[in-house]
N, C-alpha and C positions, 0 to 999 in steps of 0.2 A: 205512512207517517201521519197523514191527516186523520185517519181513523184512530190511531193511537192517541193523538192529541184530543180528539173529540171525546174519547173515553176518559182521558185524564181531566178534562175541563168540565165534565158533566157534574152537576150537583149530586145526583144519585145514579149509580149504575142501573141499567135497564134489566139486566139478567145476570146469571151466575158467570157467564163467560166474561162479561165486562168487569165483573167484580174481581175475578182472578187476574184479568189483564191489568186492572188498576193496582192490585196488590203487587204484581210483578214489577210494574213500572216504579212504584214507590220504593220497592226493595232495591232495585238497581240504582235509583237516584240516591238513596241513603247510603248504599255501599260506597259509591263514588265519593259522596260528600264526606263520609266518615274517614275514608283514606286520606283525602285532602286535609281534613281537619286534624288528623293525627300528624301528618307531615308538617303542617303549619305550626302546631304546638311544639313538636319535638325539634324540628330543624330551625324554624324562624324564631320562635319565642323561647327556645332552649329550656323547655320543661323536661323533667325526667321521663324516661321512656314508659315506665309503668303508670305514671300519672297521665301521660298522654294517651296511652291505650285505654285506661279506665274512662277518661273524659270522652274519647272518641266513641267508645262502645255505648256509653250512656247517652251521648248526644245522638248517635245513630238510631238507637231504639226509640228514643223520644220523638225524633223526627219522623220515623216510620209510622208510628201510631198517629201522630198529628196529621201527616199528609194523607194517610189512608182514611181517616175518620172525619176530618174537618175540611170542607170544600173551600171556604175562604182562605184557610191556611195554605192550601195548594196554590191559590192565586197569589197570595203574598210571597210565598217562596219562589214561585216562577218569576215574579217581578224583581226579586233580589238579584237574579243573575244579570239582567241588563243594568240594574242599579250599580253593579260593580264597575260599570263604565262611566259612572257619574262622579261627582265630587267625593263622595264617601269611599268609593272604590279606589280613587286616587290616593286618599289618605292611607288606606291599607297598603297599597303598593309603595307609597313613600315611606311608610313605617318599615316595610321590609327592606327598602334601600338603606335606610339609616341603620338598621340592625346589621346588615351585611357590612357596611362601612365600619361601624364601631367594632364589630367582632373580628374583622379581618385586617383592616387598615390601621386602626389606632394602636393595637399591640405591635404592629410592624414599626410604626413611627417610634414608639417608646423603646423598642428593642434596638433600633439604630441609634437613638440618643444614648442608650446605655453603652453601646459600642464606642461612641465618641468620648464618653466620660471615662471608659476604661483606657482608651488611648491616652487621654490627658493624665489619668492616674499613673499609667506606666511611665510616661515621660517625666512626671514629677518625682516618682519614686527613683528612677534610674539617675536622674540629674542630681537629686539629693544624695544618693549613695556615692555618686562620683565626686560631688563636692566634699562629702565627709572623708572620702579616701584621699582627697587632695590635702587634707590637714596633716596626713602622715608625711607628705612631702615637705610641708612647712616645718614639721617637727624635726625631720632629718636635717633640713637646711639650717634651722636655728641651732641645733646641736653642733653641727660641724663649724658653723660660724662662731659659736661660743668657744669651741676648742681652739680655733685660730686666735681668738682674742686672748684666751688663757695662755697660750704659748707665748704670745707677745709680752704679756705681763710677766710671765715666768722668766723671760730672757732679760728683763730689767731687774737687776738686783737692788731693788729699793723696797721701802716699807709699803706693804699692801694691807690696808685695813679690812678689805673684803676679798673673798675668794669664791668663785662660783661661775655658773654658766648662765647664758640667757635662757629663760624658761618660756616655753610656748604651751599654753593651756590647750589640751586636746580632749575632746569628748570621745573617749574610746568606746563607750557603750551607746551605740546608735539605735538600740532596740526601741527606746522610747519614741523616737521620731517615727520609726516604721510602724509602731503600734498606733500612734496618733493618725498617721496616714491611712492605716487599715480601718480604723474606726470611722474616719471621715468617709471613706469609700463605701463602707457598709451602710452608713447612715443615708448617704445619697441613694444607694440602691434600694433601701427600705422605703424611702420617701417616694421614689419613682414607682415602686411596686404598689404602694398605697394609693397613689394617684391613678395608676392603671386600673386597679380593682374598683376604686370609687367611680371612675368614669364608666367602666363597663357595667357595673351594677346599676348606676343611675340611669343610664340609657336603656338597659334591659328592662328595668321596672317601668320607665317611661313608655317604652314601646309596647309593653304588655298592657298598660293602661290605655294607650291610644288604640291599640288593636281591639281590645275588648269594647271600648266605647264606640269604635267605628262599626263593629259587628252589630252591636245593639242599635246603633243609629240606622244601619242599613235596614234592619227589620222594622224599626219605627218609621222610617221614610216610606217603605213599601206599604205598611199598614195605613199610614196617613194618606198616601195617594189613593188607596182603595176606598178609604172612608170618604174622602172628598169626591171621588168618582161616583160613589153610590148615594151621596146626599146633596150634591150640587150639580144641577144640569149645565151650568155655565162653565164649570171647572174643566179646563183642558179640552174644550169642545169647539175646535176650529179646524177640524180635519174633514176632508171630502172622502167619506168612507163609502164602501159598496152599498151599505144599507141606505145611506143618504141618496146615492145615485139611483138606487132602485125605487126609493120613495118618490123622487122627483119624476122619474119616468112613469110610474103608476099614476101620478096626479097630473101628468102632462105639463110638467113645469121644468123640463130639462134645460130650458134656456137660463134658468137661475144659476146653473153650474157651468155654462159656456164661458162666461167672463166673470168668474167669481171675484170676491173682494180680495185685495192683496193680503189680507190677514188670514185667509183660508189656505191651507196647505194639504196636499195629498200625502198621506202617511207613508206611501211607498216611494215618493219622489226624493230627490237629492237637494231640493231647494231649501235654502236657509234664509230666514228673515234677517233684516239688518240688526235687530236687537240680538239675535242668536249669534251672529258673526262677531259683534262687539263683545259679547259675553265670553266667547271662545278666546278672543285675543287677550282679554283681561286675565283669564285663567292661565293662558299660556305664559303671560308675563310673570305671574306669581310662581308658576312652575319653573321658569327660567331662573328666578332668584334662588330657589332651592337647589337647582342644578349648579349654579355658580358656587354655592356654599360647599356642595359635594366636591366640585373641582378644586376648591381651595384645599380641602383635606387630602385629596389625591396628590395635588402638587406638593403639599407638605411631606407626604410619604416619599415621593421621588427626591425631594430636596434633602430630607434626612438621610436617605440611602446614599445620595451622591456625596454628602459631607462625610458620612461615616466611611465610605469606600476610599475617598481621597485622604482622609486622616490616617487610615491604616497604611495606605501605600506610601504616603509621605513619611510616616513614622518609621517604616521599614527602611527608608532611604536616608535617614539621618546619618550623617558621617560623624566620626569622633572629632572633637575640637581639641587641637593641641594647645597646651598651656606651658609656657616656659617661665621659670623664676630665675632671674639673674641677680647674683650678689657679688659686688665688687668692694673690696676693703683694702685700704692701704694705711699702714702705721709707720710714722716717722717720729724721730726725737731730735730736738734741738738742744745744743750744749750752751748753757748760759746765754740765751738770746738777748736778755736785757743788757748784759755786759758788752756783747758784741755791738749792740745798737748804740751803747753809750760811747764806745770807742770808734764808732762809725766804720766797723769792719763788716764785710759781707757775712750774713748769717748762713750757717751750714746745718743741714738736717741729715741725719743718718737714717736710712731706711731700715726698719726692723723686719716687717713681714708684709707681703701682699697676699690678698685672698680674692680669687675670682673664680666663681663656679656657676654653672647653669644646671638647673633642675627641670626635668621634663615630666609632664603629666598629660593625660588625655581625659577629657570630659565626654562621657557617653550619655545619650538621651533616650536610647531604646535598647531593648534586650529581647532575645528570643524566648526568654523564660516567662515573659508576661502572659497572663491568661486573658486573652481578648477574644470575645465571641465574634465570629465573622458577621459583617453587615448582611441584613436580610433584604433581598431585592423585592420590589413590589410584585404582587401576584397579578399577572395579566388576566387570569380567569375571573378575578373579582371585578376588574374594570369592565370585562365583557358582560358579566351578568348585570352590573349596575347600568351599563349603557343600554342593554336590551330592555331593562325595566323602565328606564326613562323614555325610550322609544315608545313603549306601550303607554306610558303616562301621557306623552304628547298626543298619541293617537286617541286616547280616551277624551282628551279635551275637545276634539272636533267630532268625536262619536257620541258625546253626551246627549246632544239633541236627538240623535236617532235612537239612543237608548230610552229617552223619555217617550218617543213615539212608539217604541216597542212595548213599553209598559202600558201605554194606552191600548194597544192592540191586544195584549194579553188580558187586560181587564175586560175588554169587550167580548173576548171569546169565552170567558168564564161566566159572564152575566149578559147573555144575549138579549134578554127581555129589557134590561135596563139600557142596553146599547140602542135598542129601537126607540126608547123614549128620548134618548139624547139626540138621535138622528131627527126625530120628529120636532124636537125643540129647535134644533138648528135650522130645519127646513122652514118652520114658521118664522123664525127670525129673518131668514133670507127673503121670504115672501113679503114680510112687512117692510123691509128696507126697499124692496123692488117697487112696491106700491107707493112709497113715499117719494120716489124719484119723479 
């Protein structure tokens, strides 16, 4: 492995064997990266498969030529890998999490809300139908009651200026109500579909922009680091490297590294400075805010499913409500009541006809004929993937410092002569501080 890395990090291959080895290494790297690039574009960013293949092949060929011919490009590309464990890498992973949540959880929430609206629509439709059917009962009652009154009037052989029944106005054609309800339901469905499409499209475009910007920034950050490394001896130069130790031993100044300054760190150690720890904690807090927002969306998914499931079960358990219409009518006639009152005789009333009937009806609020889509339960695999990604995100928070150290080591292996200059600069700096004490 060390020999392969030595060939890969050399500015110019020494012979044909190293040249073939370098080409094979670059080919393997570009094949793996091309496959990952295709999967990222097709699965995560949801580009079409033919566009993803074309972009992946073009990117792989360009990357192969760049890595094989340009030595600093190999260094920059090698530093991109540990840079994925830094802030920009977390942005890519967070973008992937957002895409997974939007593509899988948001449609689930909207689907369950549609189920709730379908239940409400079914209840409204059946209750309105039942109420409209109850008007038939009122019509029957009014007609029979009118007949009873008519019979009473007919039994009285007196002058009748009017003749007729009580009339009850009934809307026999209820199709207009059903049509309005159907139009309202379709409008709500179209509105929800438009919102769903808008949210998915907006987040998809946003994630593509964030992902593209993050990839470009990864390359820029690695290039910027290499540029600062090659132009500024003080930049990121506080590590006790093997070259520095060898230089101190050769100049018989190993005591300078026995009790080094607290600002010096061994790149292979696990020690973190106080500033690095505080930075990790701050980034972890920011990541926790993003996690809480994700959990809110997940909780909304579970809540929407719970409400939809409960609404369906309760709607199926609705019992029919009995309605009873009672009509009591009694007709009596008095014979010359004013004369009897004048003579102070007891008034007598002759009963003509009594009417007492009960009419029964049942109001129903649900029906087996309603088309209601079943509620969609949350997908546990989505929660598992998002949870694993957030575990990786939290790990990158504390591994970011070590990723920076790895970038420093990669740059030193690609430019060994410059690494010697940096070690000499740090040695002189330590010697100067030691003399000032």
